[in-house]
PAZAPA-4460 file (N, C-alpha, C; in steps of 0.05 Angstrom, whole numbers, plus 32768, in hexadecimal, padded with zeros to 4 digits):
% residues 241
    n_x    n_y    n_z   ca_x   ca_y   ca_z    c_x    c_y    c_z   seq   type   mol
   8D7D   8700   863B   8D69   86F7   864D   8D64   86DF   8653     1      X     A
   8D61   86D6   8672   8D62   86BF   867A   8D47   86AC   866F     2      X     A
   8D4A   8693   8673   8D2F   8684   866F   8D28   8677   8686     3      X     A
   8D17   8665   8687   8D0B   8658   86A0   8D1D   8647   86B0     4      X     A
   8D35   8639   869D   8D45   862E   86AA   8D5B   8640   86BA     5      X     A
   8D60   8655   86AE   8D72   8669   86BF   8D5F   8674   86D5     6      X     A
   8D4A   8678   86D1   8D3A   8685   86E3   8D22   8674   86EE     7      X     A
   8D27   865F   86FD   8D12   864B   8700   8CFC   8659   870E     8      X     A
   8D00   866F   8720   8CEC   867C   8730   8CD0   8689   871A     9      X     A
   8CDB   868D   8701   8CC9   8698   86F1   8CB5   8680   86EB    10      X     A
   8CC0   866C   86E2   8CB0   8654   86DF   8C9E   864E   86F1    11      X     A
   8CA2   864F   870F   8C92   8649   8726   8C7D   8661   8724    12      X     A
   8C82   867C   8721   8C73   868F   8722   8C5B   868A   8709    13      X     A
   8C63   8680   86F5   8C54   867E   86DE   8C42   8669   86E3    14      X     A
   8C49   8652   86F0   8C37   863D   86F6   8C22   8646   8709    15      X     A
   8C29   8656   8722   8C17   865F   8733   8C01   866D   8726    16      X     A
   8C0A   867F   8713   8BF9   868E   8706   8BE1   867F   86F5    17      X     A
   8BEF   866E   86E6   8BDF   865C   86D7   8BCB   864D   86E3    18      X     A
   8BD3   863F   8700   8BBF   8634   8710   8BAB   8645   8719    19      X     A
   8BB1   865E   8720   8B9B   8670   872A   8B86   8677   8712    20      X     A
   8B94   867B   86FC   8B83   867F   86E2   8B70   8668   86DD    21      X     A
   8B7A   8651   86DB   8B68   863A   86D3   8B51   8635   86EC    22      X     A
   8B5B   863C   8704   8B47   863A   8718   8B31   8650   8718    23      X     A
   8B3A   8667   870F   8B25   867C   870D   8B11   8676   86F6    24      X     A
   8B1C   866C   86E2   8B0A   8664   86C7   8AFA   864E   86CF    25      X     A
   8B05   8639   86DF   8AF2   8626   86E7   8ADB   862D   86FA    26      X     A
   8AE2   863E   870D   8AD2   8648   871F   8AB9   8658   8710    27      X     A
   8AC1   8669   86FD   8AAC   8678   86EF   8A9C   8668   86DE    28      X     A
   8AA7   8656   86CE   8A96   8644   86BD   8A85   8631   86CE    29      X     A
   8A92   8624   86E2   8A84   8615   86F7   8A69   8620   8701    30      X     A
   8A72   8637   870D   8A5B   8645   871C   8A47   864B   8707    31      X     A
   8A4D   8654   86EE   8A37   865C   86DA   8A28   8640   86D4    32      X     A
   8A31   8628   86CF   8A28   8611   86CF   8A13   860D   86E3    33      X     A
   8A1F   860E   86FB   8A0F   8609   8712   89F7   861A   8716    34      X     A
   89FA   8637   870C   89E4   8647   870F   89D0   8645   86F8    35      X     A
   89D7   8638   86E5   89C3   8632   86CF   89C8   8642   86B8    36      X     A
   89DF   8650   86B3   89E1   865D   869E   89E6   864F   8684    37      X     A
   89F2   8637   868A   89F5   8622   8676   89E5   860B   867E    38      X     A
   89CF   8605   8670   89BC   85EA   867B   89CE   85CF   8672    39      X     A
   89C1   85BD   8681   89CD   85A2   867C   89C9   859D   865F    40      X     A
   89DC   8590   8651   89DA   858B   8631   89E3   859F   8620    41      X     A
   89E5   85BD   862C   89EC   85D3   8620   8A0B   85CF   8615    42      X     A
   8A13   85DC   8602   8A30   85DD   85FA   8A3C   85F5   8600    43      X     A
   8A53   85F5   8611   8A61   860F   8618   8A69   861D   85FC    44      X     A
   8A6E   8637   8601   8A7A   8644   85E6   8A92   8639   85E0    45      X     A
   8A9B   8644   85C7   8AB5   8636   85BB   8AC9   8640   85CD    46      X     A
   8AE0   8631   85C8   8AF9   8635   85D4   8B01   8650   85D4    47      X     A
   8B03   865E   85BC   8B0B   8675   85B3   8AFD   868B   85C0    48      X     A
   8AE3   8688   85C2   8ACC   869A   85CE   8AD7   869A   85EF    49      X     A
   8AD8   8685   85FB   8ADE   8683   8616   8AFA   868B   861D    50      X     A
   8B0D   8686   860B   8B2C   8697   860F   8B2A   86B4   8610    51      X     A
   8B16   86BB   85FE   8B14   86D8   85FD   8B05   86E6   8613    52      X     A
   8AEE   86D5   861E   8AE2   86DD   8635   8AF3   86E2   864D    53      X     A
   8B02   86CD   8653   8B10   86CC   866A   8B2B   86D4   8668    54      X     A
   8B34   86DD   864D   8B4E   86E5   8647   8B62   86D3   8652    55      X     A
   8B63   86BC   864B   8B74   86A8   8654   8B7F   8697   8637    56      X     A
   8B93   8687   863C   8BA0   867B   8629   8B8F   865B   8622    57      X     A
   8B90   8652   860F   8B84   8639   8605   8B8D   8622   8620    58      X     A
   8BA6   8628   8625   8BB1   8613   863C   8BA4   8614   8654    59      X     A
   8B9D   862E   865C   8B8D   8632   8675   8B72   862A   8674    60      X     A
   8B64   8633   865D   8B48   862A   8657   8B46   860B   865B    61      X     A
   8B58   85FF   864F   8B53   85E1   864E   8B59   85D4   8667    62      X     A
   8B69   85DF   8675   8B6E   85D8   8694   8B54   85DA   86A4    63      X     A
   8B48   85F1   869F   8B30   85F6   86AE   8B1A   85E5   86A6    64      X     A
   8B18   85DB   868B   8B02   85CB   8684   8B09   85AF   868E    65      X     A
   8B21   85A7   868F   8B2A   858F   8698   8B1F   858B   86B7    66      X     A
   8B24   85A2   86C6   8B18   85A3   86E2   8AFE   859F   86E1    67      X     A
   8AEE   85AD   86CF   8AD1   85A8   86D4   8AC5   858C   86CB    68      X     A
   8AD5   857E   86B8   8AD1   8565   86AF   8AD5   8550   86C2    69      X     A
   8AEB   8558   86D5   8AEF   8544   86EB   8ADB   8548   8703    70      X     A
   8ACC   855D   8704   8ABA   8563   8716   8A9D   855A   870A    71      X     A
   8A99   8550   86F4   8A7E   8545   86EA   8A6F   855C   86DE    72      X     A
   8A7A   8571   86DB   8A69   8587   86D0   8A67   8588   86B1    73      X     A
   8A7C   857F   86A0   8A7D   8582   8686   8A89   8568   867A    74      X     A
   8A85   8565   865E   8A92   8551   8651   8A98   855C   8636    75      X     A
   8AAF   8553   862A   8AB8   855E   8611   8AB2   8547   85FB    76      X     A
   8AA7   854F   85E3   8AA3   8539   85CF   8AAF   8545   85B4    77      X     A
   8ABE   8533   85A4   8AC5   8539   858C   8AAF   8548   8579    78      X     A
   8AB9   8558   856C   8AA9   8567   8558   8A8F   8573   8564    79      X     A
   8A8A   8573   857F   8A73   857A   858B   8A7A   8593   85A0    80      X     A
   8A8F   858E   85AF   8A98   85A6   85C0   8A94   8599   85DC    81      X     A
   8A97   85AD   85F0   8A92   85A6   860B   8A77   85AC   8613    82      X     A
   8A69   8598   861E   8A4E   8599   8625   8A4C   8598   8644    83      X     A
   8A36   859F   864D   8A2F   859F   866C   8A21   8587   866E    84      X     A
   8A28   8575   8684   8A21   855E   8689   8A05   855F   8697    85      X     A
   89F5   8549   869A   89DE   854A   86AC   89E2   8552   86C9    86      X     A
   89CC   8559   86D6   89D0   8561   86F1   89D8   8549   8704    87      X     A
   89D2   8531   86F9   89D4   8518   8708   89F6   8513   8705    88      X     A
   8A06   851D   86F4   8A1F   8517   86F2   8A32   852A   8703    89      X     A
   8A26   8540   8709   8A33   8555   8718   8A3E   854A   8731    90      X     A
   8A57   854A   873C   8A62   8544   8754   8A60   8559   876A    91      X     A
   8A44   855D   8776   8A3E   8570   8787   8A51   856A   87A3    92      X     A
   8A5D   8550   87A5   8A69   8550   87BE   8A84   8556   87BA    93      X     A
   8A8F   855E   87A4   8AAB   856D   87A0   8AAC   8585   87AF    94      X     A
   8ABE   8589   87BE   8AC3   85A2   87D0   8ABF   85BA   87BE    95      X     A
   8AC7   85BB   87A6   8AC6   85D4   8795   8AAB   85D9   878C    96      X     A
   8AA1   85C5   8782   8A85   85C4   8777   8A70   85CB   878D    97      X     A
   8A71   85BC   87A2   8A5E   85C7   87B7   8A63   85E4   87BE    98      X     A
   8A7D   85EF   87C0   8A81   8606   87C5   8A74   861C   87B2    99      X     A
   8A7A   8616   879B   8A6F   8628   8782   8A4F   8626   8783   100      X     A
   8A44   860F   8789   8A26   860C   8787   8A1C   861B   87A0   101      X     A
   8A27   861C   87B5   8A20   862B   87CD   8A1C   8648   87C4   102      X     A
   8A2E   8651   87B6   8A31   866E   87AD   8A1B   8679   879A   103      X     A
   8A12   8668   878B   89FE   866B   8774   89E3   8660   8779   104      X     A
   89DF   864D   8786   89C5   8642   878A   89B1   8652   879C   105      X     A
   8997   8653   879A   898A   8660   87AA   898A   8658   87C8   106      X     A
   8991   866E   87D8   8999   866B   87F2   898B   8656   8801   107      X     A
   8971   865A   8804   895E   864C   8816   895D   862F   880B   108      X     A
   895E   862A   87EF   895C   860C   87E6   8972   85FE   87EE   109      X     A
   898D   8610   87E9   89A6   8600   87F1   89A9   85FD   8811   110      X     A
   899E   860C   881E   89A0   860A   8840   8990   85F4   8845   111      X     A
   8976   85EE   8838   8968   85D5   883F   8974   85BE   8836   112      X     A
   897E   85BF   881E   898C   85A6   8814   89A7   85A0   8826   113      X     A
   89B5   85B1   882E   89C7   85AD   8842   89BE   859F   885B   114      X     A
   89AB   85AE   8866   899D   85A4   887B   8994   8587   887A   115      X     A
   8989   8581   8861   897E   8563   885D   8995   854E   8865   116      X     A
   89AC   8557   8856   89C7   854A   8859   89CF   8543   8878   117      X     A
   89CA   8559   8885   89D5   8559   88A5   89C0   8549   88B0   118      X     A
   89A8   854C   88AC   8993   853A   88BD   8997   851C   88B6   119      X     A
   89A2   8519   889D   89A6   84FA   8898   89BA   84F1   88A8   120      X     A
   89D3   8503   88AA   89EE   84F8   88B6   89F3   84FE   88D3   121      X     A
   89EB   8513   88DA   89F7   851A   88F6   89EC   8513   890E   122      X     A
   89D1   850B   890D   89C3   84FC   8926   89D3   84E2   892A   123      X     A
   89D7   84D4   8913   89E5   84B6   8916   8A00   84BB   891A   124      X     A
   8A0E   84D3   8913   8A28   84D5   8919   8A2A   84DD   8938   125      X     A
   8A1A   84EA   8943   8A1B   84ED   895F   8A18   84D3   896F   126      X     A
   8A06   84C1   8964   8A02   84A8   8972   8A1D   8499   8970   127      X     A
   8A2A   8498   8959   8A44   8489   8958   8A57   8495   8968   128      X     A
   8A56   84AC   8969   8A6F   84BF   897B   8A6F   84B9   8997   129      X     A
   8A54   84B5   899F   8A51   84AB   89BE   8A5D   8493   89C4   130      X     A
   8A5C   8480   89B2   8A69   8465   89B3   8A84   8465   89AE   131      X     A
   8A8D   8473   899A   8AA7   8470   8990   8AC0   8485   899A   132      X     A
   8AB4   849D   89A5   8ACA   84AF   89A6   8ADE   84A5   89BB   133      X     A
   8AF8   84AE   89B5   8B12   84A7   89C4   8B14   84C5   89D6   134      X     A
   8B2D   84BF   89E4   8B31   84D9   89F3   8B3A   84EF   89E2   135      X     A
   8B49   84F0   89CF   8B4F   8500   89C0   8B3B   8512   89AF   136      X     A
   8B27   8500   89A3   8B11   8509   8995   8AFB   8518   89A6   137      X     A
   8AFA   850C   89BE   8AE6   851B   89D2   8AF2   8535   89D9   138      X     A
   8B09   8537   89E1   8B1A   854B   89E9   8B16   8564   89D2   139      X     A
   8B15   855B   89B9   8B11   8573   89A6   8AF4   857B   89A7   140      X     A
   8AE2   8565   89AC   8AC4   856E   89AC   8ABF   857E   89C5   141      X     A
   8ACB   857B   89DB   8ACA   858D   89F4   8AD7   85A2   89F1   142      X     A
   8AEA   85A8   89E3   8AF6   85C2   89DE   8AE7   85D3   89CA   143      X     A
   8AD7   85C8   89B9   8AC1   85D5   89A6   8AAC   85E0   89B8   144      X     A
   8AA2   85CA   89C8   8A8D   85D3   89D8   8A91   85EA   89EC   145      X     A
   8AAB   85E8   89F9   8AB4   85FE   8A09   8AB5   8618   89FA   146      X     A
   8ABF   8618   89E2   8AC0   8631   89D0   8AA5   863C   89CC   147      X     A
   8A8F   862A   89C7   8A75   8634   89C6   8A6B   863F   89DA   148      X     A
   8A72   8636   89F3   8A66   8640   8A0C   8A75   865E   8A12   149      X     A
   8A8F   865F   8A08   8A9F   8677   8A0B   8A9B   868D   89F9   150      X     A
   8A8C   8685   89E0   8A8C   8698   89CA   8A81   86B4   89D7   151      X     A
   8A89   86CA   89C9   8A80   86E4   89D2   8A70   86EF   89BC   152      X     A
   8A73   86E6   89A3   8A67   86F2   898B   8A5D   86DE   8976   153      X     A
   8A50   86E8   8961   8A49   86D2   894B   8A5F   86C4   8942   154      X     A
   8A76   86D3   893B   8A8A   86C9   892B   8A98   86B2   893C   155      X     A
   8A9F   86B8   8956   8AA7   86A5   896B   8A93   868A   896A   156      X     A
   8A7D   8691   896E   8A6C   867A   896E   8A66   8669   8957   157      X     A
   8A69   8676   8942   8A68   8664   8924   8A7F   8654   8921   158      X     A
   8A97   865E   8929   8AAE   8650   8927   8AB0   8636   893A   159      X     A
   8AA4   863B   8952   8AA3   8624   8967   8A8E   8610   8963   160      X     A
   8A79   861B   8955   8A61   860A   894D   8A6B   85F4   8938   161      X     A
   8A76   8601   8922   8A84   85F5   890D   8A97   85DF   8919   162      X     A
   8AA9   85E3   892A   8ABB   85D3   8937   8AAB   85BB   8943   163      X     A
   8A99   85C0   8954   8A85   85AE   8960   8A79   8596   894E   164      X     A
   8A6F   85A1   893A   8A63   858E   8927   8A78   857B   891B   165      X     A
   8A90   858C   8910   8AA3   857B   8905   8AB0   8567   891C   166      X     A
   8AB0   8570   8931   8ABC   855D   8948   8AA8   8546   894C   167      X     A
   8A91   8545   8949   8A7E   8532   894D   8A83   851B   8937   168      X     A
   8A86   8527   891F   8A8B   8516   8907   8AA9   8507   890F   169      X     A
   8ABC   8515   8918   8AD6   8508   891E   8AD4   84F5   8934   170      X     A
   8AC5   84FD   8949   8AC2   84E8   8960   8AB4   84D0   8959   171      X     A
   8AAA   84CC   8941   8AA2   84B3   8937   8AB5   84A0   892F   172      X     A
   8ACB   84A9   892C   8AE8   849B   8926   8AE0   8485   890E   173      X     A
   8ACF   8493   88FA   8ACB   8488   88E0   8AD6   8499   88CB   174      X     A
   8AEE   8490   88C2   8AFC   849E   88AE   8AEA   84AA   8897   175      X     A
   8AD7   849F   8892   8AC6   84A2   8879   8AB5   84BC   887A   176      X     A
   8AB3   84C2   889A   8AA1   84D9   88A2   8AB1   84F3   88A1   177      X     A
   8AC7   84F1   88A9   8ADA   850A   88AE   8ADB   851C   8892   178      X     A
   8AE1   850C   887C   8AE3   851C   8865   8AC8   852C   885E   179      X     A
   8AB0   851D   8868   8A96   852A   8861   8A93   8543   886E   180      X     A
   8A9D   8545   8889   8A9C   855D   8897   8AAE   8571   888B   181      X     A
   8AC2   856B   8883   8AD4   857D   8873   8ACB   8589   885A   182      X     A
   8AC0   8576   884B   8AAE   857D   8833   8A99   8592   8837   183      X     A
   8A8A   8593   884D   8A74   85A2   8851   8A7B   85BE   885F   184      X     A
   8A97   85BF   886A   8A9C   85CE   887C   8A96   85EC   8875   185      X     A
   8A9E   85F3   885C   8A9B   860E   8851   8A7C   8616   8853   186      X     A
   8A6C   8604   8843   8A50   860F   8842   8A43   860C   885D   187      X     A
   8A4A   85F8   8870   8A3E   85F7   888C   8A44   860D   8899   188      X     A
   8A5C   861B   889A   8A61   8636   88AC   8A4F   864A   88A1   189      X     A
   8A48   864D   8887   8A34   8662   887E   8A18   865D   888B   190      X     A
   8A12   8643   888B   89F7   863E   8896   89F3   8642   88B4   191      X     A
   8A0B   8639   88C1   8A0E   863E   88E0   8A08   865D   88E7   192      X     A
   8A17   866D   88D8   8A17   868C   88DA   89F9   8694   88D5   193      X     A
   89EE   868D   88C3   89D0   8696   88BB   89C0   868F   88D7   194      X     A
   89BF   8675   88E0   89B1   866A   88F5   89B7   867A   890E   195      X     A
   89D1   8681   8910   89D6   8691   892B   89CC   86AC   8929   196      X     A
   89CA   86BB   8911   89BE   86D5   8911   89A3   86D5   890F   197      X     A
   8995   86BC   890A   8976   86BE   890B   896D   86B6   8927   198      X     A
   897D   86AD   8937   8975   86A8   8951   8973   86BE   8964   199      X     A
   8962   86C0   8978   895F   86D7   898C   897A   86DC   8993   200      X     A
   898E   86CC   899D   89A9   86D2   899F   89BA   86BD   8993   201      X     A
   89D5   86C5   898E   89E3   86B7   897D   89E8   869A   8989   202      X     A
   89E9   8696   89A1   89EE   867B   89AE   89D8   866E   89BB   203      X     A
   89BE   8676   89B0   89A5   866D   89B9   89A5   864B   89BB   204      X     A
   89B7   8641   89A7   89B6   8622   89A2   89CA   8614   89B6   205      X     A
   89D7   8624   89C7   89EB   8617   89D9   89DF   8602   89EC   206      X     A
   89C7   8604   89F6   89BF   85F1   8A06   89B8   85D4   89F7   207      X     A
   89B2   85D9   89DF   89AC   85C1   89CB   89C7   85B1   89C7   208      X     A
   89D9   85C3   89C1   89F7   85B7   89B9   89FD   85A8   89D3   209      X     A
   89FC   85B4   89E8   8A01   85A6   8A05   89F9   858D   8A07   210      X     A
   89DB   858A   8A00   89CF   856F   8A04   89DF   855C   89F4   211      X     A
   89E4   8565   89DC   89F4   8550   89C9   8A12   8549   89D7   212      X     A
   8A1D   855F   89E1   8A36   855A   89EE   8A35   854C   8A05   213      X     A
   8A21   8551   8A16   8A24   853E   8A32   8A19   8521   8A2B   214      X     A
   8A06   851C   8A15   8A00   8500   8A10   8A18   84F2   8A05   215      X     A
   8A2A   84FD   89F4   8A42   84F1   89EB   8A54   84ED   8A00   216      X     A
   8A57   8501   8A0E   8A6C   84FD   8A28   8A64   84E5   8A3A   217      X     A
   8A46   84DF   8A3B   8A3E   84C9   8A4C   8A3E   84AF   8A3F   218      X     A
   8A45   84B1   8A24   8A43   849C   8A14   8A27   8490   8A10   219      X     A
   8A14   84A2   8A0F   89F7   8499   8A0E   89F3   84A0   89F0   220      X     A
   89F2   8488   89DF   89F3   848B   89C3   89D6   8497   89BB   221      X     A
   89BF   8486   89C4   89A3   848F   89BE   899F   84AE   89C2   222      X     A
   89A3   84B6   89DB   899F   84D3   89E2   89B2   84E6   89CD   223      X     A
   89C7   84DF   89CA   89D9   84EF   89B6   89C9   84F1   899A   224      X     A
   89C2   84DC   8995   89B5   84DE   8978   8999   84F1   8978   225      X     A
   8987   84E9   898E   8973   84FA   8991   8976   8518   8995   226      X     A
   898E   851E   89A4   8991   8539   89AC   899E   8547   8991   227      X     A
   89AC   853A   8981   89B6   8545   8968   899E   854D   8954   228      X     A
   898A   8538   8954   8973   8537   8943   8963   8550   894B   229      X     A
   8960   8555   8966   8951   856B   896E   895E   8584   896A   230      X     A
   8977   8585   896A   8989   85A0   8962   8988   85A6   8949   231      X     A
   8986   8592   8934   8980   8596   8918   8964   859B   890F   232      X     A
   8952   8597   8921   8934   859F   891B   8933   85BF   8924   233      X     A
   8941   85C5   8939   8946   85E5   893D   8951   85F1   8926   234      X     A
   8969   85E6   891C   8974   85F3   8905   8961   85F6   88EE   235      X     A
   8954   85E0   88E6   8940   85E1   88D4   892B   85F6   88D5   236      X     A
   891E   85F8   88EF   890F   860E   88F0   8916   862B   88EF   237      X     A
   8932   8630   88F4   893C   8649   88F1   893F   864D   88D3   238      X     A
   8948   8639   88C2   894C   863C   88A5   8932   8642   8899   239      X     A
   891D   8631   88A3   8901   8638   8895   88F7   8652   889B   240      X     A
   88FE   865A   88B8   88ED   8672   88C0   88FA   8688   88B6   241      X     A
***
């Protein structure tokens, strides 16, 4: 029988499976912590119990726990075990943690927290975009706006709407804002879909987006900021309604 040196593809396959397993365990345990199944300060079950629960090896379990440690959710102490850290230590701006949290948090509460974040960032981003956009970034924004105008159903609208808001962040030409857009992309798409379905028609907010777009095109920074703030007020009304 050949070993992994003779058949290197077997080692590759095993590594892929191991990564999938530890990712699944990290997701399940992380979601349980974020959901409140394990309160801050609580000690997680013993390794042996977790290995049995998830039907994984000690190696896989420890890799999953290392992942959760790196995200601020847990910490390991000698003779104590693995404990859940305080909520203040959780890295909710980690893409995985934010995605897990969006799945288990009360929907309205999470939507409002995401909305607060958008209200703090996007109006000023629109103002920056009006003054800083270059030909390439404005072309991306224009393409997104055209896609919104041409959208024939909710799915097409949501994809275009998401592209529009990410394009505004990119048009600021501030490299620190682009990762922020990528970070909230998955959770923002869900919010945009809910808002589109709650409106009288899926593209009811098109005129409000057009005001933002036109102001950025004219390099009218103040109007761009005000238009984005007005658009987000409408979004909040739909969330709360």
